[in-house]
Structure formats: structure tokens, C-alpha cells
KEKE-3310 file (N, C-alpha, C; in steps of 0.2 Angstrom, whole numbers, plus 5000, padded with zeros to 4 digits):
npx = (5153:5146:5153:5165:5162:5163:5176:5191:5204:5220:5216:5218:5216:5211:5207:5200:5199:5199:5199:5187:5172:5165:5174:5184:5178:5175:5187:5193:5184:5186:5199:5198:5191:5201:5208:5222:5225:5226:5227:5221:5220:5206:5208:5220:5221:5225:5216:5210:5221:5227:5216:5216:5228:5227:5218:5226:5235:5227:5225:5237:5247:5261:5260:5250:5243:5243:5232:5224:5208:5202:5210:5215:5228:5234:5225:5229:5242:5240:5233:5242:5253:5247:5245:5258:5264:5255:5255:5245:5228:5213:5201:5193:5188:5179:5177:5176:5169:5159:5148:5135:5124:5113:5101:5097:5099:5109:5120:5137:5146:5159:5157:5147:5155:5165:5158:5153:5165:5172:5163:5158:5167:5179:5176:5174:5187:5194:5188:5190:5203:5207:5197:5199:5212:5208:5199:5208:5215:5205:5197:5189:5183:5173:5168:5158:5155:5140:5126:5110:5103:5106:5097:5085:5078:5082:5077:5087:5099:5103:5115:5123:5114:5113:5127:5129:5118:5123:5134:5127:5121:5132:5139:5130:5131:5145:5145:5139:5148:5159:5155:5156:5169:5173:5173:5164:5153:5147:5136:5136:5125:5122:5111:5108:5121:5128:5138:5136:5138:5130:5119:5112:5100:5099:5086:5073:5060:5061:5071:5072:5077:5079:5066:5060:5065:5061:5067:5070:5083:5100:5112:5126:5143:5149:5139:5140:5152:5151:5143:5151:5161:5153:5150:5163:5166:5166:5153:5145:5147:5138:5132:5130:5130:5121:5113:5114:5104:5108:5099:5090:5077:5073:5071:5060:5050:5035)
npy = (4864:4863:4871:4865:4854:4859:4862:4862:4860:4854:4846:4841:4848:4848:4859:4858:4868:4881:4894:4898:4907:4900:4890:4897:4903:4892:4887:4897:4897:4884:4885:4895:4888:4881:4871:4865:4871:4866:4872:4871:4876:4874:4874:4876:4890:4908:4916:4908:4903:4915:4919:4908:4909:4921:4916:4907:4917:4924:4914:4914:4906:4902:4898:4891:4876:4873:4865:4855:4850:4841:4831:4816:4812:4824:4826:4816:4819:4831:4827:4818:4827:4836:4828:4824:4836:4841:4830:4821:4818:4824:4830:4833:4844:4847:4858:4861:4869:4872:4880:4879:4885:4881:4877:4860:4854:4862:4859:4854:4839:4840:4851:4845:4834:4841:4849:4838:4831:4841:4845:4833:4821:4826:4826:4813:4808:4814:4809:4796:4795:4801:4795:4781:4782:4789:4780:4769:4775:4776:4787:4801:4816:4820:4833:4838:4851:4855:4858:4866:4863:4851:4843:4848:4851:4863:4872:4872:4869:4856:4848:4853:4851:4837:4833:4839:4832:4819:4821:4822:4809:4800:4804:4799:4785:4783:4787:4776:4766:4769:4771:4762:4763:4775:4786:4800:4806:4820:4833:4850:4860:4874:4887:4900:4912:4927:4931:4924:4922:4932:4934:4945:4959:4965:4967:4958:4958:4960:4952:4937:4925:4927:4930:4918:4913:4911:4919:4930:4934:4932:4920:4921:4919:4918:4911:4898:4893:4891:4880:4870:4869:4863:4851:4845:4843:4835:4836:4832:4819:4808:4811:4807:4804:4814:4828:4845:4859:4875:4887:4898:4893:4889:4876:4872:4879:4879)
npz = (5088:5076:5067:5067:5059:5046:5044:5034:5037:5034:5023:5006:4990:4973:4960:4945:4931:4937:4932:4928:4934:4943:4946:4952:4963:4971:4973:4981:4992:4997:5001:5011:5020:5025:5017:5008:4992:4975:4958:4941:4924:4912:4899:4886:4882:4880:4888:4897:4904:4909:4918:4927:4932:4939:4949:4956:4961:4970:4979:4984:4978:4969:4956:4943:4936:4919:4909:4896:4899:4891:4888:4892:4896:4900:4911:4919:4922:4929:4941:4946:4948:4957:4968:4971:4974:4985:4994:4995:4989:4993:4989:4974:4962:4947:4934:4920:4906:4892:4882:4870:4859:4848:4834:4833:4820:4815:4821:4820:4817:4822:4832:4840:4846:4852:4862:4870:4874:4881:4891:4897:4894:4900:4913:4916:4913:4924:4935:4933:4935:4948:4957:4959:4966:4977:4983:4986:4997:5006:5007:5001:4991:4978:4968:4955:4944:4936:4927:4928:4916:4913:4919:4915:4899:4885:4872:4857:4863:4863:4863:4873:4884:4884:4887:4900:4906:4906:4915:4927:4928:4927:4938:4948:4946:4949:4962:4968:4965:4972:4985:4997:4999:5005:4997:4991:4979:4971:4964:4959:4952:4944:4939:4927:4929:4935:4926:4914:4897:4886:4893:4894:4896:4913:4919:4926:4921:4907:4902:4894:4900:4914:4918:4920:4932:4948:4959:4951:4947:4942:4947:4959:4959:4972:4979:4976:4981:4996:4996:4990:4999:5010:5003:5003:5016:5032:5037:5026:5025:5023:5012:4995:4977:4974:4966:4968:4965:4961:4958:4960:4961:4949:4944:4950:4945:4935)
capx = (5153:5144:5158:5171:5160:5165:5183:5194:5211:5224:5213:5221:5211:5213:5201:5201:5194:5199:5199:5180:5170:5163:5180:5188:5174:5175:5194:5194:5180:5189:5205:5196:5189:5207:5211:5227:5221:5230:5222:5223:5215:5203:5210:5227:5221:5228:5212:5209:5228:5227:5211:5218:5234:5224:5215:5232:5238:5222:5226:5244:5251:5266:5259:5244:5244:5240:5231:5218:5205:5199:5216:5216:5235:5234:5222:5233:5248:5237:5231:5249:5257:5244:5246:5265:5265:5252:5256:5239:5223:5207:5196:5193:5183:5179:5173:5176:5162:5158:5141:5134:5117:5111:5096:5100:5101:5114:5126:5141:5149:5164:5154:5144:5160:5169:5154:5153:5172:5173:5158:5157:5173:5184:5174:5175:5194:5196:5185:5193:5210:5207:5193:5202:5217:5205:5197:5213:5217:5199:5194:5189:5177:5173:5162:5157:5150:5137:5121:5103:5101:5107:5091:5079:5080:5081:5077:5093:5104:5103:5122:5125:5110:5115:5133:5128:5114:5128:5138:5123:5120:5138:5140:5126:5134:5151:5144:5137:5154:5164:5152:5158:5176:5175:5173:5158:5153:5141:5136:5133:5122:5120:5107:5111:5125:5129:5143:5134:5139:5124:5113:5108:5097:5098:5080:5070:5054:5062:5075:5068:5079:5078:5059:5058:5068:5057:5070:5071:5090:5105:5116:5132:5148:5150:5134:5142:5158:5150:5140:5157:5164:5149:5151:5169:5167:5164:5146:5142:5149:5132:5129:5133:5126:5116:5114:5110:5103:5108:5095:5084:5070:5071:5068:5053:5045:5032)
capy = (4858:4864:4874:4860:4850:4862:4863:4858:4860:4847:4842:4843:4849:4850:4862:4859:4874:4886:4900:4900:4910:4895:4887:4902:4904:4886:4886:4902:4895:4878:4888:4899:4883:4878:4866:4867:4870:4867:4874:4871:4878:4868:4874:4879:4896:4913:4919:4903:4903:4921:4919:4903:4912:4925:4912:4905:4923:4925:4909:4914:4901:4904:4896:4887:4871:4874:4859:4854:4845:4836:4827:4811:4813:4831:4825:4811:4823:4836:4823:4816:4833:4839:4823:4824:4843:4841:4824:4817:4821:4822:4833:4834:4848:4848:4864:4863:4871:4874:4881:4879:4886:4881:4872:4853:4853:4866:4857:4850:4833:4843:4854:4840:4831:4846:4850:4832:4830:4847:4845:4826:4817:4829:4824:4806:4807:4816:4805:4789:4796:4802:4791:4775:4784:4791:4773:4766:4778:4776:4794:4806:4820:4822:4838:4840:4856:4854:4864:4864:4861:4843:4841:4851:4853:4869:4872:4875:4868:4849:4845:4855:4847:4830:4833:4840:4827:4814:4822:4820:4802:4797:4805:4794:4779:4783:4787:4769:4762:4770:4773:4758:4764:4781:4792:4803:4810:4824:4838:4857:4862:4881:4889:4906:4916:4934:4932:4920:4925:4933:4934:4951:4964:4962:4968:4952:4959:4960:4947:4931:4920:4929:4930:4911:4911:4914:4924:4935:4937:4927:4918:4924:4914:4917:4907:4891:4891:4888:4873:4866:4868:4858:4844:4843:4843:4830:4837:4829:4812:4804:4814:4805:4803:4819:4835:4851:4864:4882:4890:4903:4890:4888:4869:4871:4883:4875)
capz = (5085:5069:5063:5066:5054:5040:5044:5029:5038:5032:5017:5000:4985:4966:4956:4937:4928:4942:4929:4928:4940:4948:4949:4957:4969:4974:4975:4986:4997:5000:5005:5017:5025:5028:5013:5003:4985:4969:4953:4934:4919:4909:4892:4885:4878:4884:4892:4903:4907:4913:4923:4931:4936:4944:4954:4960:4964:4975:4984:4987:4975:4964:4949:4942:4931:4913:4905:4892:4902:4887:4887:4898:4898:4904:4918:4923:4924:4934:4947:4949:4950:4963:4973:4973:4978:4991:4998:4994:4986:4996:4986:4967:4959:4940:4932:4913:4904:4885:4881:4863:4858:4841:4833:4832:4813:4813:4825:4816:4820:4826:4837:4845:4849:4856:4868:4874:4877:4886:4897:4899:4894:4904:4920:4916:4914:4930:4940:4932:4937:4955:4961:4962:4971:4984:4986:4989:5003:5010:5008:4995:4990:4971:4966:4948:4943:4930:4925:4928:4909:4913:4922:4911:4892:4883:4864:4854:4868:4864:4864:4880:4889:4884:4890:4907:4909:4907:4921:4932:4929:4928:4946:4952:4945:4952:4969:4970:4964:4977:4992:5002:5000:5008:4992:4989:4972:4971:4958:4960:4946:4944:4933:4924:4933:4932:4921:4909:4891:4882:4898:4892:4901:4920:4921:4925:4917:4900:4901:4893:4904:4921:4920:4922:4938:4954:4962:4947:4946:4940:4953:4960:4960:4979:4981:4974:4985:5002:4995:4989:5006:5013:5000:5004:5023:5036:5038:5021:5025:5021:5005:4989:4972:4974:4963:4971:4960:4963:4952:4962:4961:4942:4942:4954:4941:4930)
cpx = (5151:5149:5164:5169:5162:5172:5187:5202:5214:5221:5217:5217:5214:5207:5203:5196:5194:5199:5192:5178:5168:5169:5184:5184:5175:5182:5196:5190:5183:5196:5203:5194:5195:5211:5217:5225:5226:5225:5225:5218:5211:5205:5217:5226:5223:5223:5211:5216:5228:5222:5213:5224:5232:5221:5221:5235:5233:5223:5233:5249:5255:5264:5252:5246:5240:5239:5225:5214:5201:5204:5216:5223:5236:5231:5226:5239:5246:5236:5238:5253:5254:5245:5253:5266:5262:5253:5251:5234:5216:5201:5197:5187:5184:5174:5174:5169:5163:5151:5140:5126:5115:5105:5100:5103:5107:5121:5130:5143:5155:5162:5151:5150:5164:5165:5154:5160:5174:5169:5157:5163:5178:5182:5175:5183:5197:5194:5189:5200:5211:5203:5196:5208:5214:5202:5202:5215:5211:5195:5194:5182:5177:5167:5163:5152:5147:5132:5114:5100:5103:5101:5085:5082:5079:5082:5084:5099:5105:5110:5124:5121:5112:5122:5132:5123:5119:5132:5134:5122:5126:5140:5136:5129:5141:5150:5143:5144:5159:5162:5155:5166:5178:5175:5166:5159:5147:5142:5133:5131:5119:5115:5111:5115:5126:5133:5142:5135:5132:5118:5109:5105:5096:5091:5076:5063:5055:5067:5072:5071:5077:5070:5056:5061:5064:5060:5071:5078:5094:5109:5123:5137:5149:5144:5135:5148:5156:5147:5146:5160:5160:5150:5158:5170:5165:5156:5142:5144:5144:5129:5133:5128:5120:5118:5110:5110:5103:5105:5090:5077:5068:5068:5061:5048:5042:5034)
cpy = (4859:4867:4869:4855:4852:4864:4859:4858:4853:4844:4845:4843:4851:4853:4862:4863:4879:4893:4903:4903:4905:4891:4891:4903:4898:4885:4891:4900:4889:4880:4891:4894:4879:4873:4869:4865:4871:4868:4873:4874:4872:4868:4878:4886:4902:4916:4915:4903:4909:4921:4914:4905:4917:4922:4910:4911:4924:4920:4909:4909:4905:4903:4892:4882:4873:4868:4860:4849:4840:4831:4822:4811:4819:4830:4821:4815:4828:4833:4821:4822:4836:4834:4823:4831:4843:4836:4819:4821:4819:4825:4835:4838:4849:4853:4866:4864:4874:4874:4882:4880:4887:4876:4865:4852:4857:4864:4852:4844:4836:4847:4850:4836:4835:4848:4844:4831:4835:4846:4838:4822:4819:4827:4817:4805:4809:4812:4798:4789:4796:4798:4785:4776:4785:4784:4769:4769:4778:4782:4798:4810:4822:4827:4840:4846:4855:4860:4861:4862:4853:4840:4842:4853:4860:4869:4875:4873:4860:4846:4847:4851:4840:4829:4834:4835:4820:4815:4820:4813:4798:4798:4800:4787:4778:4783:4780:4765:4763:4772:4769:4759:4771:4787:4794:4807:4813:4829:4844:4859:4869:4882:4895:4910:4923:4935:4927:4924:4926:4933:4940:4956:4961:4963:4961:4952:4958:4955:4940:4925:4921:4929:4923:4909:4915:4919:4930:4939:4931:4926:4922:4918:4912:4913:4900:4889:4888:4881:4868:4864:4862:4851:4841:4841:4836:4830:4833:4822:4807:4806:4811:4803:4808:4825:4840:4857:4871:4886:4895:4900:4889:4881:4868:4875:4878:4878)
cpz = (5077:5065:5062:5060:5047:5039:5039:5031:5037:5026:5011:4994:4978:4963:4949:4934:4933:4939:4928:4934:4945:4951:4954:4963:4974:4977:4981:4993:5001:5004:5011:5022:5028:5023:5009:4996:4980:4963:4946:4930:4916:4901:4891:4880:4883:4889:4898:4907:4912:4919:4929:4935:4941:4950:4959:4964:4971:4981:4987:4984:4970:4957:4949:4936:4925:4909:4901:4896:4898:4885:4893:4900:4902:4911:4922:4926:4930:4941:4950:4952:4957:4969:4976:4977:4984:4996:4997:4991:4990:4993:4979:4965:4951:4938:4925:4911:4897:4883:4873:4863:4850:4840:4831:4825:4811:4817:4821:4820:4825:4832:4843:4849:4854:4863:4872:4877:4882:4892:4900:4900:4899:4912:4921:4917:4921:4936:4940:4935:4945:4959:4964:4967:4977:4987:4989:4996:5008:5011:5002:4994:4983:4970:4959:4947:4936:4928:4926:4922:4909:4916:4918:4904:4890:4875:4862:4858:4868:4866:4871:4885:4889:4888:4898:4910:4910:4913:4927:4933:4930:4936:4950:4952:4949:4960:4972:4970:4970:4984:4997:5003:5002:5003:4991:4983:4972:4965:4961:4953:4946:4938:4930:4930:4930:4927:4915:4902:4888:4887:4896:4898:4908:4923:4920:4921:4909:4898:4900:4897:4911:4923:4922:4929:4944:4957:4958:4946:4944:4947:4953:4961:4968:4982:4980:4979:4992:5001:4993:4995:5010:5010:5002:5011:5026:5037:5032:5020:5022:5015:4999:4984:4971:4969:4966:4966:4963:4958:4954:4961:4954:4941:4946:4950:4936:4923)
residu = (UNK:UNK:UNK:UNK:UNK:UNK:UNK:UNK:UNK:UNK:UNK:UNK:UNK:UNK:UNK:UNK:UNK:UNK:UNK:UNK:UNK:UNK:UNK:UNK:UNK:UNK:UNK:UNK:UNK:UNK:UNK:UNK:UNK:UNK:UNK:UNK:UNK:UNK:UNK:UNK:UNK:UNK:UNK:UNK:UNK:UNK:UNK:UNK:UNK:UNK:UNK:UNK:UNK:UNK:UNK:UNK:UNK:UNK:UNK:UNK:UNK:UNK:UNK:UNK:UNK:UNK:UNK:UNK:UNK:UNK:UNK:UNK:UNK:UNK:UNK:UNK:UNK:UNK:UNK:UNK:UNK:UNK:UNK:UNK:UNK:UNK:UNK:UNK:UNK:UNK:UNK:UNK:UNK:UNK:UNK:UNK:UNK:UNK:UNK:UNK:UNK:UNK:UNK:UNK:UNK:UNK:UNK:UNK:UNK:UNK:UNK:UNK:UNK:UNK:UNK:UNK:UNK:UNK:UNK:UNK:UNK:UNK:UNK:UNK:UNK:UNK:UNK:UNK:UNK:UNK:UNK:UNK:UNK:UNK:UNK:UNK:UNK:UNK:UNK:UNK:UNK:UNK:UNK:UNK:UNK:UNK:UNK:UNK:UNK:UNK:UNK:UNK:UNK:UNK:UNK:UNK:UNK:UNK:UNK:UNK:UNK:UNK:UNK:UNK:UNK:UNK:UNK:UNK:UNK:UNK:UNK:UNK:UNK:UNK:UNK:UNK:UNK:UNK:UNK:UNK:UNK:UNK:UNK:UNK:UNK:UNK:UNK:UNK:UNK:UNK:UNK:UNK:UNK:UNK:UNK:UNK:UNK:UNK:UNK:UNK:UNK:UNK:UNK:UNK:UNK:UNK:UNK:UNK:UNK:UNK:UNK:UNK:UNK:UNK:UNK:UNK:UNK:UNK:UNK:UNK:UNK:UNK:UNK:UNK:UNK:UNK:UNK:UNK:UNK:UNK:UNK:UNK:UNK:UNK:UNK:UNK:UNK:UNK:UNK:UNK:UNK:UNK:UNK:UNK:UNK:UNK:UNK:UNK:UNK:UNK:UNK:UNK:UNK:UNK)
# end
């Protein structure tokens, strides 16, 4: 009975930003649980395209969608394309991410706008497109991947913290908007992962980031995938508007 609650057989999913480590781990975990998964990039650059194509290959897909998640038109096309190809859309995962570490007085207007549109507006575009469609069919699971920095600030990360904090609170609002229509909206919020750019020395005693994590290590992408399966499953039918922090105890640390 417990295993059946996590079975996603017959469910149709779209992962936006499947070229990232989190996006790939989630896409593969959803597929392993039985879902039919379509994937797209989050940006139209060569590196993201190649990484997303590799995710599609691992899923046994012939191709991946190449979109710019900051474009509402691209998002509409991606959702429409996935719905057409799969027959319907039950699960949406958003994974676009752009980190910026700068003192606030050094952040240009263009950098501020880019961080917000990549990390926050892209999620809004995707939810605005897929959510009403799911509400009309009476069923849907939306999973937004944010960051622990959306809950706790960090010096020199004001733009990133603001954007990810926006994802957390927008998720809570949308969860209430669609709760009575069979659509749940939740957040997975990782802390530092093993492939975080600039993470540095893996020794927790010398790494200024890892020493604040009670588990004294960075997270692994494969520790995110199973949580996404849970949020997408019938077992999480009464879970909505929640952020689950995958952070090794970081937010519990004083």
C-alpha cells in the first residue's frame, strides 16, 4: 500500500531547467517512479542545451526542448508542446537558477533585473501557464525548486535572496488559489550542493560554507529526486503551500 502511494504510472510531467543537477535528478526520479517526463532547458546557451539533451538521453527521449525560461512566450510554447506530446500535464517542475554574489551597492540595474527574471519571473510564467490548465482538469502537482537563501539572508546575496524568497511566498499564495481545484503547489529548497559553483574546499573544517551545516557536507542531487516524487505523488495529496528545506540542518543552525 505504501509503495502504491508513490507510483506515478500514467502521470505526465514537464521539468523546466532539466539541464541543472537538481532538474536532472528530479526528471530521472519522476521517470523511475513511472511518470512520462518531458524536459526543457532554462536558457538558450550551448552549455544548458547540451546538459538538457543529456538528461533527455538518460530518459530515453529523442530530444529536449530548448527554451529561455525568462520568456513567457517560450514558457507557453513549452507547456503547450508538452501537453500536446504527452496528452495532458499532471506535474510541473521549475528549476531555473541564476546565482549572483555581490555587495548590494555593486549590483547594477541590469544584474538585479536578470536575477529576478531568471529566478522569480520564470516561475511565475510557468505557474501562470500550467496552473489554470491543471485546475480545469481538476488535478495537478507544481513543484518549484528554490533555495534555503529564500528563507535566510546571506551577505552579498541580496538579489538572489530576494528572488528565491519571492518564489517561496508566491508558492504559498498560489497553493491557496488552487487548493480547492485539486492542484498542489510546493517548494523544494536546497542549500549548498556538491556542484555549487565556488563551493571550494570539501573539508568542512576549512570551508566557510560547510562549517555552518550541521551535517558538515554539501547535499547531493540524488537527495532531491525522491522528495520530488513524494510531492508529485498521491501520498502528498494533502501537502500544499509548503517549502521543504534539503539543507543538512542549516536552517536549524543558530
